[in-house]
C-alpha positions as CSV (number, residue, x, y, z in Angstrom):
1,M,-14.6,-14.1,-9.9
2,D,-13.2,-16.2,-12.6
3,K,-9.1,-15.3,-10.7
4,P,-7.7,-14.0,-8.0
5,R,-7.4,-10.1,-8.1
6,L,-4.5,-7.8,-6.7
7,A,-5.6,-5.5,-3.7
8,W,-3.7,-2.4,-3.6
9,A,-4.0,-0.2,-0.9
10,I,-3.0,4.0,-0.4
11,T,-2.4,5.2,3.4
12,G,-1.9,8.7,4.2
13,S,1.7,9.3,2.6
14,G,2.5,11.6,-0.5
15,H,5.7,9.8,-1.1
16,Y,5.4,9.4,-4.6
17,I,2.1,9.2,-4.6
18,E,1.3,10.8,-7.8
19,E,3.3,7.7,-9.7
20,C,2.5,5.0,-7.5
21,L,-0.9,6.0,-8.9
22,D,-0.1,6.2,-12.4
23,F,1.2,2.7,-12.4
24,L,-1.1,1.1,-10.1
25,L,-3.8,3.2,-13.3
26,T,-2.0,0.6,-15.7
27,L,-2.9,-2.8,-13.9
28,D,-6.0,-4.8,-14.3
29,N,-7.8,-6.9,-11.7
30,V,-6.9,-4.6,-9.2
31,D,-9.2,-3.2,-6.0
32,L,-7.7,0.0,-4.4
33,Y,-8.2,0.5,-0.4
34,L,-7.7,3.9,1.1
35,S,-6.9,4.8,4.8
36,Q,-9.1,7.9,6.0
37,A,-6.0,9.6,5.3
38,G,-4.7,8.2,2.0
39,E,-8.4,9.4,1.1
40,E,-7.4,12.8,2.7
41,V,-4.3,12.5,0.7
42,L,-5.4,12.0,-2.8
43,K,-7.5,15.0,-2.4
44,M,-4.4,17.3,-1.4
45,Y,-3.1,16.6,-4.2
46,G,-5.9,16.7,-6.3
47,I,-6.6,13.3,-7.2
48,N,-10.4,12.7,-8.1
49,L,-11.5,9.3,-7.1
50,D,-14.2,9.0,-9.5
51,D,-11.3,8.4,-12.1
52,V,-9.6,6.1,-10.0
53,R,-13.5,4.2,-10.0
54,K,-13.9,4.2,-13.3
55,K,-11.1,1.8,-13.8
56,M,-11.6,-0.3,-10.5
57,S,-13.0,-0.5,-7.2
58,V,-12.5,1.3,-4.5
59,Y,-13.1,0.2,-0.7
60,R,-13.1,3.3,1.9
61,D,-12.2,3.1,5.5
62,K,-15.7,3.5,7.2
63,A,-16.2,0.7,9.3
64,A,-14.7,-0.6,12.1
65,S,-14.3,-3.8,11.3
66,A,-13.0,-3.8,8.3
67,P,-15.3,-6.4,6.1
68,P,-13.5,-6.6,3.4
69,V,-10.2,-8.1,5.1
70,G,-12.4,-11.7,4.4
71,H,-11.8,-11.5,0.8
72,F,-8.4,-12.5,1.3
73,Y,-9.5,-16.1,3.4
74,K,-11.5,-16.6,0.1
75,G,-8.9,-16.7,-2.4
76,Y,-9.9,-13.3,-4.0
77,Y,-6.9,-11.9,-3.8
78,H,-3.0,-13.2,-4.8
79,T,-1.2,-10.3,-4.0
80,F,-1.5,-7.0,-1.6
81,V,0.5,-3.9,-2.2
82,M,0.2,-1.2,0.5
83,A,2.3,2.0,-1.9
84,P,3.0,4.7,0.0
85,T,3.4,3.5,3.4
86,T,3.1,6.1,5.6
87,S,6.0,5.8,9.0
88,N,2.3,5.4,10.8
89,T,1.0,2.1,9.1
90,I,4.4,0.4,9.0
91,A,5.1,1.1,12.7
92,K,1.4,-0.3,13.2
93,C,1.7,-3.2,11.1
94,V,5.0,-4.2,12.8
95,L,3.4,-4.1,16.4
96,G,0.9,-7.0,15.0
97,I,-1.9,-3.5,15.3
98,A,-4.8,-4.2,13.1
99,D,-7.5,-1.6,13.9
100,S,-7.8,0.1,10.4
101,L,-8.6,-1.2,7.3
102,V,-6.1,-1.2,5.9
103,T,-3.5,-2.9,8.7
104,N,-6.4,-5.3,8.9
105,L,-5.8,-6.1,5.1
106,Y,-2.1,-6.7,5.6
107,S,-2.7,-8.9,8.9
108,Q,-4.9,-11.2,6.8
109,A,-2.8,-11.0,3.6
110,G,-0.3,-12.8,6.6
111,K,-2.3,-14.8,8.1
112,C,-3.8,-16.1,4.4
113,K,0.1,-16.4,3.2
114,V,-0.6,-14.0,0.4
115,P,2.5,-12.0,-0.5
116,S,2.0,-8.5,1.1
117,I,4.7,-5.8,-1.5
118,V,5.1,-2.3,0.7
119,Y,6.8,0.6,-0.2
120,P,7.2,2.9,2.5
121,C,7.8,6.6,2.8
122,D,10.9,6.3,4.9
123,I,13.6,3.9,3.6
124,A,16.7,6.3,4.5
125,P,18.5,8.7,6.8
126,E,18.1,11.6,4.3
127,M,15.9,11.6,1.0
128,E,14.0,13.7,-1.2
129,T,10.2,12.9,-1.3
130,T,7.2,14.7,-3.0
131,A,4.5,17.0,-1.2
132,P,1.7,19.0,-2.7
133,S,3.8,21.7,-3.3
134,G,6.5,20.0,-5.4
135,K,10.0,17.8,-4.1
136,V,11.0,18.3,-0.8
137,M,13.4,16.9,1.9
138,V,13.3,14.6,4.5
139,Y,15.0,13.3,7.6
140,P,13.2,9.9,8.9
141,R,13.7,9.6,13.1
142,K,15.7,6.4,13.8
143,I,12.5,4.4,14.9
144,D,11.2,4.8,11.5
145,L,13.9,3.6,9.7
146,E,13.8,0.9,12.3
147,G,9.9,-0.2,11.8
148,T,11.1,-0.4,8.3
149,A,14.1,-2.7,8.7
150,K,11.8,-4.7,11.1
151,L,9.1,-5.2,8.0
152,R,11.4,-6.6,6.0
153,T,11.9,-9.3,8.5
154,F,8.3,-10.6,7.9
155,E,7.1,-13.5,5.9
156,Y,5.3,-13.0,3.0
157,T,6.5,-9.4,3.0
158,S,8.8,-7.7,0.2
159,V,10.0,-4.4,1.2
160,V,10.6,-2.1,-2.0
161,E,12.2,1.7,-2.0
162,S,11.7,3.2,-5.3
163,V,8.8,3.5,-7.5
164,D,10.8,1.7,-9.9
165,E,11.4,-1.0,-7.8
166,L,8.1,-1.3,-6.9
167,I,7.2,-1.2,-10.7
168,I,9.5,-4.4,-11.1
169,T,8.4,-6.1,-8.1
170,V,4.3,-6.4,-9.4
171,K,5.2,-7.2,-12.6
172,E,7.3,-10.0,-11.3
173,R,4.8,-11.1,-8.9
174,L,2.3,-11.1,-11.9
175,K,4.0,-12.7,-14.5
176,S,4.7,-15.3,-11.7
177,L,1.2,-16.0,-11.5
178,A,0.3,-15.5,-15.2
């Protein structure tokens, strides 16, 4: 490893997943982590993992102990991005539950003081999102919005509300490291 990389995780949310992936594929020095549901969602949206693997390493949630989290202890990553992120993953992160690859990555990033940038799928009481069939309206529950609000208070965590804000925040982070 010449210099630290960016770790990016996709969970089971389809919330502007194609736009997130389009941006992700423009970046260099990135490793992609997929939750089991994230892998399923990519298939639902017709995204071929082989195309992604041509650009970056892809790690799948296949081991109970999530061995790749050790990379944070070795300084392998400078930033962790979760985009898009399900309300389930947000809830687990807020409660400190690290029982999957992605939630363990978030936990270990924080323990190693590595900044995280999170794009939750539930950010407003009424919002448009993407489904495999196109745009749909959703109405996140109060508990889901509370989880997003709580995550905003966590150290080393930036919560973004749109793909545009995600792009700006990631680019600003990368620029600050240059």
